[in-house]
Structures are given as structure tokens and as C-alpha cells.
N, C-alpha and C positions, 0 to 999 in steps of 0.2 A: 504493500500500499504505499502511496506517495503521500508524505506529509502535507504537500502543498493542495491537497484536496480539501483541506480544513480552512477556515477562515484565518487569514494572515494579517499580520499588522501593517504591511505596506499599503494595503487598501481597505484597512479596518472600518473606518467611519463610513465610507462608500459603501462597503458590503453590508454594514449593520443598517444602513438606511434603506438600500435598494433591494436586498434579498432577505435579510433577517427580519426586518419590521413587517413586511407583507406577509411572510411565513408565520409571525407571531399572531397577526390579526386573525388567521385562520384556526386559531386553537379552539378545542372544545373546552369548556371550563364549567365549573359549578361549585357546589358545596356539599359536604357529606357529613353527617352527624357522627362524630367519633365517640370515644369513651367519655363518661361523665357529661354528655349532652353538649359537647363542644364541636362548634362547626368548624370544618376543615375544608380550606380551598384548594381545589385540585385543577390540573390541566392535563390535556392529552393531544397528540398529533398522531394522526392514523392515515393509512392508505391501503386500499384494497390490494395493492401489490406487494405489500410487506408480509413476511412470514415470520419475522422475529421482533421481539419487543424488549425495551429495556425501562425498568423502574428506576428513577432517579431520585435519591434521598439526599437532600441538601443539609447545610450546616447550620449552626446557630447564627442569629441575626439575618440569615439569608431567606430569599423568596424565589418562587418560580420566575419571577420577572428578572431576576439577575441571570438566569440561566439560558436566556433566549438564544445566544450564540451557540452554546453547547447542544441545545436541543436542535438546532437547525443542522450543525455539523453531523450529529448522530443520525438524524432523520435522513440526511442525503447519503448516508452509508447504508440505508435500507431498513432502518429500525423504526417501529412504532414507539412512541415516547409517552411516558406516564410519569407525573410528579404531583407535589403537593407542598403546601407550606405547613410546617409543624404547628401544633398548637401553641399559642403564646407569641406568635410571630408572623410576618407577612400579612395576609389578608385573612388568616384564620383567626378564631376567637383570641383575644388577649386574655390573660389569666390573672391580671392584678388591675386594682383602680388606676394605678399609674401605669399606663400602656407601655411606657419606655422601659420598664424593667423586664429583663429576661427571666421567666419564672417557670417552673415546673413542679407540680405536687409530688409526682413520682416518676422516675425516669422510664420506668416500665410502661407508662402510659404512651411514650413515644413509639415503644415497640408494638403495643397493641393497636395503634393507629396505623402503622405500617401493615400489619396482619390484616386489619379491616379494609383498608384502601386496595390492598392487593387482591383481596376477595372480591371487593366491589368493582374495581376498575378494569380488572385483567381477567379475559377469558381465555384460559390455557388452550382450550382445543381450537382456538383460532390462530395458534401459533406453533411453529416447529420448536422454537425455542424461546424462553423468556429469561433475561438476565437482571441482575441487580447491581447497581452502582451507587455506592454511598460515599460522600465526602465529609471528612472531619466529624462533627457531631453525628451526622447522618451515617458515616462509616461505623460508629459505635452502634448505632440503632440498628443498622442492617446486620452486623455482626451478631448482635444478641437475638435478632429475630430468626437468623438462620440456625442458631445454636438452640433455639428453644421451640421453634414452630415447624410443622409440617408446612411445604410451600411448593410453588410451581417452577422454581428458578433453576436453570441448568448450571449457572456459574455465578461468581460473586467478584466485583472489582471494587477495591477500597482505595480512596484518594486520600491520603493523609489522615487515616482514621483517628478518632479521639480514643485510642486504647490507653491513653495516659495523657495527663495535661503537663505542658512543659512548665517547670517552675524551679527555683533554686534549691539545691540539695537540702539545706537546713529547713526549708519549709515543707518538704514532704511528709515527714512523720507527724506534723501538728495541723497540716490543712484541713484533713477531714474533721478532727475533734473541734477546731476553732470554728469552721463553717456550720458545724451541727449546733453548737453552743449559741452562736449569733443567730441561728434560725430560730431556735427555741426561745431566745430571749425577745426577739422582736414580735410584736402582736401583728404586724402588717408585713408583708415581703418588702425588703429593703436592699439597696445596693450592697454587694459584697465589698469588703475591704478593698480600697484602691479603685473601685470602679464608678462609672459616672454616666450621666444621660448621654444620648447620641451626640456624637461629634465626629464630623468628617475630618479625619487627620490628613495633613499635608502629604502628599505621595512620599516625599523623603523620609517621613517619620512612620511610614506604615509597615508592619510586620507581616503583612498578607503575600505580597507579590512584588516581583521586580519590574512588572510591565506597566509602564505608566499610563499607555493610552487605554487599556481594559480598566485599570484602576480608576481612572478619571471618569470612563463611561458609567462604571458602577455607582460611583458617588454623585454624579449628575442625575442618574435614574432616581436615587433615593431623595435627591433635593426636588426633582420634579413630582415624584409620588411619596410625600412625606409620611403617608399612612403605613410605608413599608419600614420606616425607621424603627429601630430599636436599640437601647443603650446596653449598659453593662448588666451582668447576671445577678440575680438575688443571692443571699447567702444560702438559701435552701437549693437553689440551681446548682451552686458550687458543690454543695453537699452530695446532691443527687448525681451530678456529672461525674465526681470522682468514684462514687460507687458504681455507677454504670459502666465507666471505663474499665474499673478493676475486674468486673464481671466478665467482660469481654475476654481478658486474658485468662482468667480463672476458669472459664468455660470453654476455652480454645478447643480441646480435644472434641467437643461436640459440633464444632464447625467442619462438618465432613465434606461440604460442598467444595468444589475446585476454587480456589481463591487467589486472586492477584492483589498484592498489597504493594502500592507506590508511596513513596515517601520522599519529601523534599530534602535535600542535604542541609539547607539552612533554615529549616522549620523551627520557629520559636514559638509556636502556638501549642502543638501536641508533642508528646515524648517519643522520640524515635526509638529510644531503648526498649519501650513497651512494645513496639511492633517487632522487634527481634525476639522478644519473649513469646509473643503470640505465634509468630512464624515457627519457633521451635516446637510448640505444643500441637499447633493445628495439623491435621493428618495430611492436607494437601493444599499448602500455601506457598506461592513463589513471591519473593520480596525483590523489589527494584527500587534502588535509590536513584532519583534524578538530580544530577550534579548541579549546584548553584541555584536550585529552586527554592523559594520560600514555601509558605503553607498551601497557598491556592494554586495547586498544580494545574488546574483546569481554567485558570485566569492568568497563567504566567506568560513570559515571552514565548515567542513562537518556538524557539530553540527548546524550551522545557515543556511547553504544552504539546508540541507535535509528538515529542517522544512518549509523553503520557498517553495521548489519544491512540497513537499507533500501537502502543503496548495492549491498551484495553481493548481495541477492536480485533487485533490479532488473537488475544486471549479468548475473547467470545467466539471467534471463528474456529479455534482450535477445539473449543468444546460446544460443538454443534451436531444436532442429529442429521444435518443435511448430508 
């Protein structure tokens, strides 16, 4: 596969305007009632000519709106696309009176939502193969889902999954008890230590990507649609996130699905060492490190993003019933 078949930085804004935007306008979308009567926003892109499907599970603070370029690239490779906004973010129901706080009652609610939307949106008999692609927090959700549920998927691809959270060594043994204590102490969800409301960091200060044009497009999108914005996580989210990440590694032996795990060499959001621990315990997991990449492998420079997408598509094609 040629990497140039994907959207490239040289014609990025032109492609986003002339190809991706019209594609996005043709999406199917709606709301599904998930666990605890929470309305979840979903989208899909389908073609009668396609025999393969991908469920994309995005990360914290993200929305399906941010993934227009990826959906377009994958659809052009012959895949039907399904995705959704997690509870508490995007256009799905927010879970706190202050909509800016990232919050979750129980990390397993994310996993139950993925299970429900898989059953609701995807009809396995329509496809020869269905695949699961999870990024960051969505990678942890997808991992736990595969470890604990029966499912229709043929293979799993993980982009910088949250199998652990990057933090200073001294903080690791106390992060869980501190976040739990602060969560119990606060009557209402409040920002975790060091966290704040939504703020669009300048590109030079961002820890997500080294690709300026994709970063600026994402920030302008959130400026244009402020309802997508979400700030720092609550103490309870941190506590649940740490537990959810740890479970991914603890239960790795139950992730029997063929798995591709991609990590960025310079990731400072998730813990790359946790990926190694997961890979050693999982029965069928291939680990690839993308040199010079930060956290958002699917929104990185062409050099990094092309590597990630080629690896994902090749992996899915290797695990095909065709």
C-alpha cells in the first residue's frame, strides 16, 4: 500500500475542504441510549460495495468531529466506518453540572457503551470482517471490551492505548490513593490536581502531536463548535482511569484477539512501559514504536501517520477471511 493514498500535509487544507468536508456531510448520525439513561452520539459511513467495517473508539476530550480525516482515509480503503462520542464528552450527554469537567462514574460504563453500540450499529452478517481501532482512552476501553465480552471483531488495533498514564515515578504509588481520597472528599466532581478548564494550548506547548497543520485544524474546529470542548478530568475520572488502565494489563492474557499495538516514541500522555507489559502477557500482540511521534499517531506528521495507517491497514488485511 502506498502511504500517499492517505491525506497528506502538502494539500491538507484543500483536501479537507474539497474531499473530506463533503464526505462528512453525508454521514449517518443519531443518538443511542446507553447505560444509566445516557444519550450517546454516533456516526457511520457505509457503502453497499464494502464488505469490511471498522469501529473507531476515540480518546478523552475527543469527538467524532475530530476524526473526519481518519474516517475519510479508512473509508477510501474500502471500510465502512462506525464511531461515537463517549459519555461525558463530544455531543453525548455530559455527566456533571459543569460541562467542562471530564468525568465518569465507573470506567466500566465506557466498556458497556462500546458493547451496546457494537450490537446496535454493526450487523456482523453484512460483513466478511469487522475490526476494532482504539486510540488512547479508547484503546483502554477497546482492550477491556475484548478481554471481557463476546464480540464480532476479527482483529484489534490500538493507537497509543491508555494501558497506563505517563507520570513522574514518585507519583505512581500515590496517584491512586490521592485521587480516590479527593474524589470522596468532594461533594461535586471537581478538577483533579493541576487540571483546569478547556484551554487551546499553543502548538509549541502541546504534548499531543508534532504536526502543526493538523493540530491547528483540530483547535479551530473546537473554537467553531465550542459544544465539543472539554477541559481537565475530575479526581474521580483520574481514579477510574488509573483503575481501568491497570485492568487492561492485569487481564491481558484474556485478550486473545490478534492485536496490533502502536506507540509513539516521544509519548508523554500514556505510559509506554505499560504497553510492553501488556504485549508480554497478551497471547497474540505485535508492538510497533513509531520513531519521533508524540501521542496522537493518527494526527501526526505524514512521516509518522503514514507509518501508523499502513501498519493498521496491513494488519487488518492479514487478518481477513477473504
